[in-house]
C-alpha positions as CSV (number, residue, x, y, z in Angstrom):
1,M,0.0,0.0,0.0
2,L,1.0,3.6,-0.5
3,T,4.0,2.7,-2.5
4,G,4.1,6.1,-4.1
5,M,4.8,7.7,-0.7
6,R,8.0,5.8,0.0
7,G,10.1,7.2,-2.8
8,A,13.5,5.9,-3.7
9,S,14.6,5.3,-0.1
10,V,12.3,2.3,0.2
11,S,13.5,0.5,-2.9
12,K,17.1,-0.3,-1.9
13,A,18.8,-3.4,-0.6
14,S,16.1,-6.0,-0.9
15,S,18.0,-8.6,0.9
16,Q,18.4,-6.4,4.0
17,L,14.6,-6.4,4.7
18,K,14.0,-9.9,3.6
19,H,16.1,-11.5,6.4
20,S,17.2,-8.5,8.5
21,S,15.6,-9.8,11.6
22,G,17.2,-13.3,11.3
23,V,13.8,-15.0,11.4
24,R,14.1,-18.8,11.4
25,R,11.7,-20.7,9.3
26,F,9.9,-23.4,11.3
27,S,9.9,-26.7,9.5
28,G,9.3,-29.2,12.2
29,A,7.4,-32.4,11.5
30,P,3.7,-32.5,12.5
31,I,3.1,-33.7,16.0
32,A,-0.1,-35.5,17.0
33,F,-2.6,-33.1,18.6
34,Q,-3.8,-33.7,22.1
35,A,-6.8,-31.7,23.2
36,P,-6.3,-29.8,26.4
37,R,-7.8,-31.4,29.5
38,G,-8.6,-30.2,33.0
39,A,-10.7,-27.6,34.6
40,V,-10.0,-24.8,32.1
41,S,-10.7,-26.7,28.9
42,R,-12.9,-24.6,26.6
43,Q,-15.7,-23.5,28.9
44,N,-13.6,-22.1,31.7
45,V,-13.4,-18.4,32.5
46,F,-11.0,-16.4,30.3
47,I,-7.8,-15.2,31.8
48,R,-7.9,-11.5,32.6
49,A,-4.5,-10.0,32.3
50,T,-4.2,-7.4,34.9
51,A,-2.0,-7.0,38.0
52,E,-4.0,-9.8,39.5
53,D,-3.7,-12.1,36.6
54,Q,-0.8,-14.1,37.9
55,R,-3.3,-15.7,40.3
56,N,-5.6,-16.5,37.3
57,W,-2.7,-17.9,35.4
58,D,-1.9,-20.2,38.3
59,T,-5.4,-21.7,38.1
60,I,-4.4,-23.5,34.9
61,S,-3.4,-27.0,35.8
62,S,0.2,-27.9,35.3
63,D,-0.8,-31.1,33.5
64,E,-2.7,-29.0,30.9
65,L,0.2,-26.7,30.3
66,A,2.6,-29.6,30.1
67,D,0.4,-31.4,27.5
68,W,0.0,-28.2,25.5
69,K,3.7,-27.3,25.5
70,Q,5.1,-30.8,24.7
71,E,3.2,-31.1,21.5
72,G,4.8,-27.9,20.0
73,P,8.3,-26.8,19.0
74,P,10.7,-26.0,21.8
75,T,10.0,-22.5,23.2
76,P,12.1,-22.1,26.4
77,L,12.0,-18.3,26.5
78,L,8.4,-18.0,25.5
79,D,7.5,-20.5,28.2
80,T,8.6,-17.9,30.8
81,V,6.3,-15.2,29.4
82,N,2.7,-15.1,30.6
83,F,2.0,-11.4,30.2
84,P,3.7,-8.3,28.7
85,V,5.4,-7.4,32.0
86,H,7.6,-10.4,31.6
87,I,9.3,-9.1,28.5
88,K,10.0,-5.6,29.8
89,N,13.6,-6.4,30.9
90,F,14.5,-8.6,27.9
91,N,17.6,-7.5,26.0
92,Q,17.8,-7.4,22.2
93,R,19.1,-10.9,21.9
94,Q,16.3,-12.3,24.1
95,L,13.7,-10.3,22.2
96,Q,15.0,-11.7,18.9
97,Q,14.8,-15.2,20.3
98,L,11.3,-14.5,21.6
99,C,10.2,-13.5,18.1
100,R,11.6,-16.7,16.6
101,E,9.8,-18.8,19.2
102,L,6.6,-16.9,18.7
103,R,6.6,-17.6,15.0
104,A,7.3,-21.3,15.5
105,D,4.6,-21.5,18.2
106,L,2.1,-19.7,16.0
107,I,2.8,-21.8,13.0
108,H,2.3,-25.0,15.0
109,T,-0.8,-23.8,16.8
110,V,-2.7,-22.5,13.7
111,A,-1.8,-25.7,11.8
112,K,-4.0,-27.5,14.3
113,T,-6.9,-25.1,14.5
114,G,-6.9,-23.1,11.3
115,G,-7.4,-19.3,11.4
116,H,-5.7,-16.1,10.2
117,L,-2.0,-16.9,9.9
118,G,-0.2,-14.7,7.4
119,S,-1.2,-11.4,9.0
120,S,0.0,-12.4,12.4
121,L,3.3,-13.8,11.1
122,G,3.9,-10.4,9.6
123,V,3.6,-8.5,12.9
124,V,5.7,-10.6,15.3
125,E,8.4,-7.9,15.8
126,L,5.9,-5.1,15.8
127,T,3.8,-6.8,18.5
128,V,6.8,-7.6,20.6
129,A,8.1,-4.0,20.3
130,L,4.7,-2.6,21.3
131,H,4.4,-4.7,24.4
132,H,8.1,-4.1,25.3
133,V,7.8,-0.3,25.0
134,F,4.3,0.5,26.1
135,N,2.6,-0.3,29.4
136,T,-0.4,-2.3,28.5
137,P,-3.2,-2.6,29.5
138,D,-3.0,1.0,30.8
139,D,-1.7,2.0,27.4
140,K,-4.4,1.0,24.9
141,I,-3.5,-1.0,21.8
142,I,-6.3,-1.2,19.3
143,W,-5.9,-3.7,16.5
144,D,-7.8,-3.1,13.3
145,V,-9.9,-6.0,12.0
146,G,-8.2,-8.5,14.3
147,H,-6.4,-10.6,11.7
148,Q,-3.1,-9.4,13.1
149,A,-3.8,-10.1,16.8
150,Y,-2.8,-13.7,17.4
151,I,0.7,-12.8,18.7
152,H,-0.9,-10.2,20.8
153,K,-3.2,-12.9,22.3
154,I,-0.2,-15.2,23.0
155,L,1.7,-12.4,24.9
156,T,-1.4,-11.3,26.9
157,G,-2.2,-14.4,29.0
158,R,-4.0,-16.5,26.4
159,R,-1.3,-18.8,25.1
160,G,-2.7,-21.7,27.0
161,K,-6.0,-21.4,25.2
162,M,-4.8,-20.8,21.7
163,S,-5.6,-24.3,20.8
164,T,-9.3,-23.4,21.2
165,I,-9.2,-20.3,18.9
166,R,-12.3,-20.0,16.7
167,T,-14.0,-23.0,18.3
168,Q,-17.2,-23.0,20.4
169,G,-16.4,-21.7,23.9
170,G,-12.8,-20.9,23.0
171,L,-10.9,-17.8,22.1
172,S,-12.2,-15.5,19.4
173,G,-10.3,-15.2,16.2
174,F,-10.5,-11.4,16.7
175,T,-9.9,-9.0,19.6
176,K,-12.8,-9.0,22.0
177,R,-13.4,-6.8,25.0
178,D,-14.9,-9.4,27.2
179,E,-12.0,-11.8,26.5
180,S,-9.2,-9.8,28.0
181,V,-8.5,-6.3,29.4
182,Y,-5.7,-6.2,26.8
183,D,-8.3,-5.9,24.2
184,P,-9.7,-2.4,24.7
185,F,-11.8,-2.6,21.5
186,G,-13.4,-5.4,19.6
187,A,-12.8,-5.9,15.9
188,G,-13.8,-8.0,12.9
189,H,-14.7,-5.4,10.3
190,S,-12.2,-3.1,8.8
191,S,-10.9,0.4,9.2
192,T,-12.4,1.1,12.7
193,S,-9.2,1.3,14.8
194,I,-8.4,5.0,14.2
195,S,-11.9,6.2,15.0
196,A,-11.9,4.1,18.3
197,A,-8.4,5.5,19.1
198,V,-9.6,9.1,18.6
199,G,-12.5,8.4,20.9
200,M,-10.3,6.8,23.6
201,A,-7.8,9.7,23.4
202,V,-10.6,12.2,23.9
203,G,-12.0,10.1,26.7
204,R,-8.6,9.9,28.3
205,D,-8.1,13.6,28.3
206,C,-11.6,14.2,29.6
207,K,-10.7,12.1,32.6
208,G,-7.3,13.7,33.1
209,R,-5.3,10.5,32.4
210,K,-1.9,10.3,30.7
211,N,-1.9,6.8,29.1
212,N,-1.0,6.3,25.4
213,V,-3.5,5.2,22.8
214,I,-2.2,3.3,19.8
215,G,-4.2,2.2,16.8
216,I,-2.7,-0.4,14.4
217,I,-4.2,-0.4,11.0
218,G,-3.1,-2.9,8.3
219,D,-4.2,-5.6,5.8
220,G,-5.5,-2.9,3.5
221,A,-7.8,-1.3,6.1
222,I,-6.2,2.0,5.3
223,T,-8.2,1.8,2.0
224,G,-11.4,2.2,3.9
225,G,-12.9,5.7,3.9
226,M,-13.7,5.6,7.6
227,A,-9.9,5.6,8.3
228,Y,-9.6,9.0,6.6
229,E,-12.6,10.4,8.3
230,A,-11.0,9.5,11.6
231,M,-7.6,10.9,10.6
232,N,-9.3,14.1,9.5
233,H,-11.0,14.4,12.9
234,A,-7.8,13.5,14.8
235,G,-5.8,16.1,13.0
236,F,-8.4,18.7,13.8
237,L,-8.6,17.7,17.5
238,D,-4.8,17.5,17.8
239,K,-5.0,15.0,20.6
240,N,-2.0,13.0,21.6
241,M,-2.3,9.5,20.0
242,I,-0.4,7.2,17.8
243,V,-1.5,5.4,14.6
244,I,0.7,2.6,13.2
245,L,0.2,1.9,9.6
246,N,1.2,-1.8,9.1
247,D,1.9,-1.7,5.4
248,N,2.2,-5.2,4.0
249,Q,1.0,-4.4,0.4
250,Q,-2.0,-6.7,0.7
251,V,-5.5,-6.8,2.0
252,S,-7.3,-10.0,3.0
253,L,-7.5,-12.0,-0.2
254,P,-5.2,-12.8,-3.1
255,T,-6.7,-10.5,-5.8
256,Q,-5.2,-7.6,-3.9
257,Y,-1.6,-8.9,-4.0
258,N,0.6,-7.1,-6.4
259,G,2.6,-10.2,-7.2
260,K,5.9,-8.9,-5.9
261,N,7.8,-9.3,-2.7
262,Q,7.6,-6.3,-0.4
263,D,10.1,-3.6,-1.3
264,P,12.8,-3.2,1.4
265,V,13.4,-0.4,3.7
266,G,16.9,1.0,3.2
267,A,19.4,2.2,5.8
268,L,18.8,5.8,4.8
269,S,15.1,5.5,5.5
270,S,15.9,3.9,8.9
271,T,18.2,6.8,9.7
272,L,15.6,9.4,8.7
273,A,12.9,7.6,10.7
274,R,15.1,7.7,13.8
275,L,15.9,11.3,13.2
276,Q,12.3,12.2,12.9
277,S,11.3,10.3,16.0
278,N,13.9,12.1,18.1
279,R,12.2,13.8,21.0
280,Q,14.4,16.9,20.9
281,L,13.9,17.4,17.2
282,R,10.1,17.1,17.5
283,E,9.9,19.5,20.4
284,L,12.2,21.9,18.6
285,R,10.0,21.6,15.5
286,E,6.9,22.5,17.6
287,I,8.7,25.6,18.8
288,A,9.8,26.4,15.3
289,K,6.2,26.2,14.1
290,G,5.3,29.0,16.6
291,V,8.2,31.1,15.5
292,T,7.7,30.7,11.7
293,K,4.1,31.8,12.1
294,Q,5.4,35.2,12.9
295,L,7.6,35.3,9.8
296,P,6.8,36.5,6.3
297,D,5.0,33.9,4.1
298,A,8.1,33.3,1.9
299,I,10.3,32.4,4.9
300,Q,7.5,30.2,6.3
301,N,7.3,28.3,3.0
302,A,11.1,27.9,2.9
303,T,11.2,26.6,6.4
304,A,8.5,24.1,5.7
305,K,10.3,22.9,2.6
306,I,13.5,22.3,4.5
307,D,11.6,20.3,7.1
308,E,10.1,18.2,4.3
309,Y,13.5,17.6,2.7
310,A,14.9,16.6,6.1
311,R,12.4,13.8,6.2
312,G,12.9,12.7,2.6
313,M,9.2,13.1,2.0
314,I,9.1,15.7,-0.8
315,S,6.1,15.2,-3.1
316,G,4.3,17.3,-5.7
317,T,2.4,19.1,-3.0
318,G,5.3,19.6,-0.6
319,S,3.9,17.3,2.1
320,T,2.4,13.9,2.7
321,L,-1.3,13.1,2.8
322,F,-0.9,12.3,6.5
323,E,0.7,15.6,7.2
324,E,-2.1,17.4,5.4
325,L,-4.5,15.6,7.7
326,G,-2.7,16.9,10.7
327,F,-0.5,13.9,11.6
328,Y,3.2,14.0,12.3
329,Y,4.5,11.3,9.9
330,I,7.4,9.0,10.7
331,G,8.7,6.4,8.3
332,P,8.8,4.2,6.6
333,V,10.4,1.9,9.1
334,D,11.4,-1.8,8.6
335,G,8.7,-3.6,10.5
336,H,11.0,-6.6,11.1
337,N,13.9,-4.6,12.5
338,L,13.2,-5.0,16.2
339,E,15.9,-2.6,17.3
340,D,14.6,0.2,15.1
341,L,11.0,-0.4,16.1
342,I,11.9,-0.2,19.8
343,D,14.0,2.9,19.3
344,V,11.4,4.8,17.3
345,M,8.5,3.8,19.6
346,S,10.5,4.7,22.7
347,E,11.2,8.2,21.3
348,I,7.6,8.7,20.4
349,K,6.5,7.6,23.8
350,K,8.9,10.0,25.6
351,T,8.1,13.0,23.4
352,E,6.0,15.5,25.4
353,T,4.6,17.5,22.4
354,V,0.9,17.1,21.8
355,G,-0.7,15.8,18.6
356,P,-1.3,12.7,16.5
357,V,1.6,10.7,15.1
358,L,1.5,8.2,12.3
359,L,4.3,5.6,12.2
360,H,4.5,3.9,8.8
361,V,5.8,0.4,9.3
362,V,6.6,-1.9,6.3
363,T,6.2,-5.6,6.9
364,E,6.0,-8.8,5.0
365,K,2.8,-10.8,5.4
366,G,3.6,-14.5,6.1
367,R,7.1,-13.6,7.3
368,G,9.3,-16.5,8.5
369,Y,7.2,-19.3,7.0
370,L,8.2,-20.2,3.5
371,P,4.8,-21.7,2.4
372,A,3.1,-18.4,3.5
373,E,5.7,-16.2,2.0
374,T,5.3,-17.9,-1.4
375,A,1.5,-18.3,-1.4
376,S,-0.5,-15.7,-3.4
377,D,-2.7,-15.0,-0.4
378,K,0.2,-15.2,2.0
379,M,-1.9,-17.9,3.8
380,H,-4.2,-15.1,5.1
381,G,-7.0,-17.4,6.3
382,V,-6.3,-21.1,6.5
383,T,-7.8,-24.4,7.4
384,K,-5.7,-27.0,9.2
385,Y,-2.4,-27.6,7.4
386,D,0.8,-29.6,7.3
387,T,3.5,-27.5,9.0
388,V,6.3,-28.8,6.7
389,T,4.5,-28.2,3.3
390,G,1.8,-25.7,4.3
391,K,-0.7,-27.9,2.4
392,Q,-4.1,-27.3,3.9
393,V,-6.5,-30.0,4.8
394,K,-9.8,-29.5,3.0
395,P,-12.5,-32.2,3.2
396,Q,-13.9,-33.6,0.0
397,A,-17.3,-32.1,-0.8
398,K,-20.1,-33.5,-3.1
399,A,-20.6,-30.0,-4.5
400,Q,-18.7,-26.7,-5.0
401,S,-19.1,-23.8,-2.7
402,Y,-22.1,-21.5,-3.1
403,T,-19.6,-18.7,-3.9
404,N,-18.2,-20.6,-6.9
405,Y,-21.7,-21.4,-8.2
406,F,-22.6,-17.8,-8.0
407,A,-19.4,-16.7,-9.8
408,D,-19.7,-19.2,-12.6
409,A,-23.4,-18.4,-13.1
410,L,-22.4,-14.7,-13.3
411,V,-19.8,-15.6,-15.9
412,A,-22.5,-17.4,-17.9
413,E,-24.7,-14.3,-17.8
414,A,-21.9,-12.0,-18.8
415,K,-21.1,-14.2,-21.8
416,R,-24.7,-13.5,-23.1
417,D,-25.0,-9.9,-21.9
418,S,-22.1,-7.5,-22.3
419,R,-23.7,-5.1,-19.8
420,V,-23.0,-7.3,-16.8
421,I,-20.3,-5.8,-14.5
422,G,-18.9,-7.3,-11.3
423,I,-18.0,-5.2,-8.3
424,H,-16.4,-6.2,-5.0
425,A,-14.9,-4.4,-2.0
426,A,-11.4,-5.9,-1.7
427,M,-12.8,-9.4,-1.5
428,G,-12.2,-10.9,-4.9
429,G,-11.3,-14.3,-3.5
430,G,-14.1,-14.4,-0.9
431,T,-16.8,-13.4,-3.2
432,G,-15.7,-15.4,-6.2
433,M,-15.1,-12.3,-8.3
434,N,-11.5,-13.6,-9.0
435,R,-13.2,-16.4,-11.1
436,F,-15.2,-13.8,-12.9
437,E,-12.1,-11.7,-13.5
438,K,-10.2,-14.5,-15.1
439,V,-12.8,-14.5,-17.9
440,F,-13.7,-10.8,-18.0
441,P,-10.8,-8.8,-16.5
442,E,-12.0,-5.6,-18.0
443,R,-15.5,-6.0,-16.5
444,V,-14.7,-6.4,-12.8
445,Y,-14.0,-3.6,-10.4
446,D,-12.3,-3.9,-7.0
447,V,-13.1,-0.6,-5.1
448,G,-11.0,-1.4,-2.0
449,I,-12.5,-1.7,1.4
450,A,-15.2,0.8,0.5
451,E,-18.7,-0.7,0.6
452,Q,-20.3,2.7,0.5
453,H,-18.5,3.7,-2.6
454,A,-19.1,0.2,-4.1
455,V,-22.9,0.7,-3.8
456,T,-23.1,4.2,-5.3
457,F,-20.5,3.3,-7.9
458,A,-22.9,0.5,-9.0
459,A,-25.7,3.0,-9.0
460,G,-23.8,5.2,-11.4
461,L,-23.2,2.2,-13.7
462,A,-26.9,1.4,-13.6
463,C,-27.6,5.0,-14.6
464,E,-25.6,4.4,-17.8
465,G,-27.5,1.3,-18.7
466,L,-25.1,-1.3,-17.4
467,A,-26.1,-4.3,-15.3
468,P,-23.9,-4.1,-12.1
469,F,-23.7,-7.0,-9.6
470,C,-22.3,-6.0,-6.2
471,A,-20.9,-9.1,-4.6
472,I,-20.5,-8.2,-0.9
473,Y,-20.8,-10.3,2.3
474,S,-24.0,-9.8,4.1
475,T,-22.3,-8.5,7.2
476,F,-20.2,-6.0,5.1
477,L,-23.2,-4.7,3.1
478,Q,-24.3,-3.2,6.4
479,R,-21.5,-0.7,6.0
480,G,-23.1,0.7,2.8
481,Y,-26.7,0.7,3.9
482,D,-27.5,4.4,3.5
483,Q,-26.2,4.1,-0.1
484,V,-28.5,1.1,-0.7
485,V,-31.5,3.2,0.5
486,H,-30.7,6.7,-0.8
487,D,-28.7,6.0,-4.0
488,V,-30.2,2.7,-5.2
489,S,-33.7,2.0,-3.8
490,L,-35.0,5.6,-3.7
491,Q,-34.1,6.0,-7.4
492,S,-35.2,2.4,-8.3
493,L,-31.9,1.7,-10.0
494,P,-31.4,-1.9,-11.2
495,V,-28.4,-2.7,-9.0
496,R,-28.1,-6.4,-8.1
497,F,-26.7,-7.4,-4.7
498,A,-25.2,-10.8,-4.2
499,M,-25.0,-11.2,-0.4
500,D,-22.6,-14.0,0.4
501,R,-22.1,-15.5,3.8
502,A,-25.7,-15.0,4.8
503,G,-26.8,-16.5,8.1
504,L,-24.5,-18.3,10.4
505,V,-20.8,-18.4,9.3
506,G,-19.0,-20.6,11.8
507,A,-15.6,-19.8,13.1
508,D,-15.6,-16.1,12.3
509,G,-18.4,-15.7,14.8
510,A,-20.7,-12.8,15.6
511,T,-18.7,-10.1,13.7
512,H,-19.2,-11.9,10.4
513,C,-22.6,-13.4,10.9
514,G,-25.0,-12.4,8.1
515,A,-28.1,-12.2,10.3
516,F,-29.7,-8.9,9.3
517,D,-29.8,-8.6,5.5
518,V,-33.3,-9.8,5.0
519,T,-34.6,-7.4,7.6
520,Y,-32.7,-4.4,6.2
521,M,-33.3,-5.1,2.6
522,A,-36.9,-6.3,2.6
523,C,-38.1,-3.2,4.3
524,L,-37.1,-1.1,1.3
525,P,-39.7,-0.1,-1.4
526,N,-38.8,-1.4,-4.9
527,M,-36.4,-4.1,-3.7
528,V,-36.8,-7.7,-4.9
529,V,-35.5,-10.0,-2.1
530,M,-34.7,-13.6,-2.8
531,A,-33.0,-16.6,-1.1
532,P,-32.2,-19.9,-2.7
533,S,-32.6,-23.2,-1.0
534,D,-29.9,-24.9,-3.0
535,E,-27.2,-24.3,-5.7
536,A,-29.7,-24.8,-8.6
537,E,-31.9,-22.0,-7.2
538,L,-28.9,-19.8,-6.7
539,I,-27.9,-20.1,-10.3
540,N,-31.5,-19.3,-11.4
541,M,-31.6,-16.3,-9.1
542,V,-28.5,-14.9,-10.7
543,A,-30.4,-15.2,-14.0
544,T,-33.5,-13.7,-12.4
545,A,-31.5,-10.7,-11.0
546,A,-29.9,-10.1,-14.4
547,A,-33.3,-10.0,-16.0
548,I,-34.7,-7.4,-13.6
549,D,-34.0,-4.1,-15.3
550,D,-36.5,-1.7,-13.6
551,K,-35.6,-2.0,-9.9
552,P,-32.9,-3.2,-7.5
553,S,-32.7,-6.8,-6.4
554,C,-30.8,-9.0,-4.0
555,F,-30.3,-12.6,-3.2
556,R,-28.6,-14.1,-0.1
557,F,-26.7,-17.4,0.0
558,P,-24.8,-19.2,2.8
559,R,-21.2,-19.9,3.5
560,G,-20.2,-23.5,2.6
561,N,-20.9,-25.9,-0.2
562,G,-24.0,-26.7,-2.1
563,I,-26.1,-29.7,-1.2
564,G,-25.3,-31.7,-4.3
565,V,-28.5,-31.4,-6.4
566,D,-28.6,-32.7,-10.0
567,L,-28.2,-29.4,-11.9
568,A,-29.0,-30.9,-15.3
569,A,-32.3,-32.3,-13.9
570,E,-33.1,-28.8,-12.7
571,G,-32.6,-27.4,-16.2
572,I,-29.2,-25.8,-15.6
573,T,-26.9,-25.9,-18.6
574,A,-23.3,-27.2,-18.5
575,D,-21.9,-23.6,-18.3
576,L,-24.3,-22.9,-15.3
577,K,-26.6,-20.6,-17.2
578,G,-29.8,-20.4,-15.2
579,T,-33.4,-19.6,-16.1
580,P,-35.2,-16.5,-14.7
581,M,-37.8,-17.4,-12.1
582,E,-41.3,-16.0,-11.9
583,I,-41.0,-13.1,-9.5
584,G,-42.7,-13.5,-6.1
585,K,-43.5,-17.2,-6.5
586,G,-42.6,-20.0,-4.1
587,R,-42.8,-23.7,-4.6
588,V,-44.3,-26.5,-2.6
589,R,-41.7,-29.2,-1.8
590,K,-44.0,-31.6,0.1
591,I,-47.8,-31.7,0.7
592,G,-49.3,-32.5,4.1
593,K,-52.3,-31.5,6.1
594,D,-51.4,-31.0,9.8
595,V,-48.9,-28.2,9.7
596,A,-47.4,-25.9,7.0
597,I,-43.6,-25.3,7.4
598,V,-42.4,-22.5,5.2
599,G,-38.6,-22.3,4.9
600,Y,-36.7,-19.4,3.5
601,G,-33.3,-19.9,1.9
602,S,-30.9,-22.5,3.3
603,S,-33.5,-23.4,6.1
604,V,-35.5,-25.4,3.6
605,L,-33.2,-28.4,3.9
606,E,-33.8,-28.5,7.7
607,C,-37.5,-28.1,7.1
608,M,-37.5,-31.2,4.8
609,A,-35.6,-33.2,7.5
610,A,-38.1,-32.0,10.1
611,A,-41.0,-33.2,8.0
612,E,-39.5,-36.7,7.8
613,M,-39.2,-36.8,11.6
614,L,-42.8,-35.6,11.9
615,E,-44.0,-38.3,9.5
616,K,-42.6,-41.0,11.8
617,A,-44.8,-39.6,14.5
618,G,-47.9,-39.6,12.4
619,V,-47.8,-35.8,11.7
620,S,-48.3,-34.8,8.1
621,A,-46.4,-31.7,7.1
622,T,-46.5,-29.4,4.0
623,V,-43.0,-28.0,3.3
624,V,-42.7,-24.8,1.2
625,D,-39.6,-23.2,-0.3
626,A,-40.6,-19.5,-0.2
627,R,-37.8,-18.3,-2.5
628,F,-39.0,-14.7,-2.3
629,C,-39.5,-12.5,0.8
630,K,-40.4,-9.6,-1.4
631,P,-42.6,-9.7,-3.2
632,L,-44.1,-12.4,-1.0
633,D,-46.1,-15.2,-2.6
634,T,-49.4,-14.0,-1.0
635,T,-51.5,-16.5,-3.0
636,L,-49.5,-19.4,-1.6
637,M,-49.4,-17.9,2.0
638,R,-53.2,-17.5,1.9
639,Q,-53.7,-21.0,0.8
640,L,-51.4,-22.5,3.4
641,A,-53.2,-20.5,6.2
642,K,-56.6,-21.7,5.1
643,E,-55.7,-25.3,4.6
644,H,-53.6,-26.0,7.7
645,P,-54.4,-25.6,11.4
646,A,-50.8,-24.6,12.1
647,M,-48.1,-22.7,10.3
648,I,-44.4,-22.2,11.0
649,T,-41.8,-20.0,9.2
650,V,-38.1,-20.9,9.4
651,E,-35.2,-18.6,8.5
652,E,-31.5,-18.2,9.3
653,G,-32.0,-14.5,9.9
654,S,-32.9,-12.0,12.6
655,I,-36.2,-11.0,14.0
656,G,-38.0,-8.7,11.5
657,G,-37.1,-10.6,8.4
658,F,-39.1,-13.1,6.4
659,A,-41.5,-14.1,9.2
660,A,-42.4,-10.5,9.8
661,H,-43.5,-10.1,6.2
662,V,-45.6,-13.3,6.4
663,M,-47.2,-12.2,9.6
664,Q,-47.9,-8.7,8.3
665,F,-49.8,-10.2,5.3
666,L,-51.7,-12.8,7.4
667,A,-52.7,-10.1,9.9
668,L,-53.9,-7.7,7.3
669,E,-55.9,-10.5,5.7
670,G,-57.5,-11.4,9.0
671,L,-56.0,-14.9,8.8
672,L,-54.7,-14.7,12.3
673,D,-58.1,-13.8,13.7
674,G,-59.4,-17.4,13.6
675,N,-58.0,-20.8,14.6
676,L,-54.7,-20.7,12.8
677,K,-51.7,-21.3,15.1
678,F,-48.6,-19.5,13.9
679,R,-45.0,-19.7,15.1
680,P,-42.0,-17.8,13.6
681,M,-38.5,-19.5,14.0
682,T,-35.7,-17.0,13.5
683,L,-32.2,-16.5,14.9
684,P,-32.5,-15.5,18.6
685,D,-32.3,-11.8,19.6
686,R,-28.6,-12.0,20.6
687,Y,-25.3,-12.5,18.9
688,I,-24.1,-16.1,18.4
689,E,-20.4,-16.6,19.0
690,H,-17.9,-18.6,17.0
691,G,-18.2,-22.4,16.6
692,T,-19.0,-24.7,13.7
693,Q,-22.0,-23.8,11.6
694,A,-23.7,-27.0,12.9
695,E,-23.0,-26.0,16.5
696,Q,-24.3,-22.5,15.9
697,L,-27.5,-23.8,14.2
698,A,-28.2,-25.9,17.3
699,E,-27.5,-23.0,19.6
700,A,-29.9,-20.9,17.6
701,G,-32.6,-23.6,17.8
702,L,-33.0,-24.0,14.1
703,T,-32.1,-27.6,13.4
704,A,-34.6,-30.1,12.0
705,S,-35.2,-31.4,15.5
706,H,-36.1,-28.0,16.8
707,I,-38.5,-27.4,13.9
708,A,-40.2,-30.8,14.5
709,A,-40.4,-30.0,18.2
710,T,-42.0,-26.7,17.5
711,A,-44.6,-28.3,15.2
712,M,-45.6,-30.9,17.7
713,T,-45.9,-28.4,20.5
714,L,-48.0,-26.2,18.3
715,L,-50.3,-29.2,17.6
716,G,-50.6,-30.1,21.3
717,Q,-48.5,-33.2,21.0
718,K,-45.8,-32.3,23.5
719,K,-45.7,-35.8,25.1
720,D,-45.2,-37.5,21.8
721,M,-42.6,-34.9,20.9
722,Q,-40.1,-36.3,23.4
723,A,-40.2,-39.7,21.8
724,V,-39.7,-38.3,18.3
725,L,-36.9,-36.1,19.4
726,S,-35.1,-38.9,21.3
727,N,-35.1,-40.9,18.0
728,G,-34.5,-38.0,15.7
729,L,-31.8,-36.0,17.5
């Protein structure tokens, strides 16, 4: 990122940066994993790292620690570190050894659990330097997104639970306020750290405290507009705070990688960075600012120019973007040169002048692990893998991912319609747009981490008669909602929204759960809202959206693989060209008489399984695949309500979604005034934490067994329900 700002000083001596920190690549053979045992396994209270935390640490059984340690690479120095206070007196040699052991430990741990690897490997030295120099948790370290925080977790009292990361009841894959006092702000979405840091800096000053506030932004999060809004405000407020730009030339997924190794940081840049972090120079510069304000303009301009030359940061405008926003810019600094990092941070910490500082640190994502260094995505997010080869363990599936079906169906539409355009927000790999780009490189646009811009950009394309498809995760589309309302829906522009990762998403947990899209999209006038029950319907919904040319439309689909339907039998061509559906029409999957179960989207599969359970108990169920939330199939809903004594809706979404639209219709028609018994089944009114998707579905009460139990309770057969569930669950 920001390569144009580095100038010539960043492009020298590539070998210096590549191995300047002496990082050892870990290549030990895989060791059999043994799950932790004892009182603190999984469900135990999280360690809280404060002055009292040594007592908490001591509650972990010695057997558990021994089991956990013996399965990993030797880490004699790391084994002495429970909290940041334990590294305060380490010398440079010990800190370098600690970095090597942290990398080896992280590589081994994530190999057993999966998770975000590349980003954390790239910030080992940065994290060690931060905790060595600053006094956490009094000093606040705010990690953007959270991809980079695994080393931070290890150093802050959570190493003994790293084997539980992203599993039900275990550590979160991101920073989390209720997990540790060392996590002052939760993360998961991008570009929030600077705003939070500004707020904490203002709050600190309001309370008369003197602690440092540090926001670390990286993995492309600096491309998000919110970061610049925050910097603009920070510069105006002129509060004492630090922003560290972790510049690793990549965002989350491989479409953003420039295909080159990170440019090195030369000795000159290191020297200039040290010069500019010098406390006396900065204080002198503040005094000089006051003096030069009294001088004629010409002399003021000359003085400013000299200052810029001293930092090697001359540009066409005479200053950096960060300086224009009111930050004192330092860098770029080699993010793997631990000595430089500590020196620079120490000087920044000691400086008494007031105002925001931006420290530009250049790092290499995946640093110290050859498979990650050479992978196109730098092993950003991984499943379990072999530590020697880096080869990831991916179970065989009977179908492709929903994401791939969407992308290939969009390619099929684009081959027939030259107006089709693909848009994503720095998520080409995650949304499947990299597959589209291979076929139509000139018809896909990556707008960066900028969902607001993505939506209005698509609106502009629609104004010109093109057919834009915005492929954005359900949880991330929330960030562009005003644009969906004001720029798309209000003007009835035919923008198509492909909302991936809808519903429960597994290990990424509450921050990435796509719970709200049906609620926030279906309340909008003009919006067509769809959800497929399988991959064949998804392909047909891509074709349906492409055919809607007078209003906006959206369709949601889940994380994971299709269910393995016979696409040819569903009329899908070999190149995955779908057939437009009749707008606002659902389909009956099974006919019964006792209860009508209406599923929306991926919930239909569980509804069908529930009907089988009910049949064994002598209960006859009708199962409907709603397909459309808006416009609702009112003819079918009316028929179901009149022909069944009980009716249930099932959706993997929040309160206020599909069920709300069904109930609204039934109430207005007077169909709830008689004997019809109705029950909505939605996600509970709370956030569901990380685990497998199956575990989350059970926690939400949306499995086939839960649906069957609800039906039998509704029909007054609660006693028989227990027998059915004991056989069915």
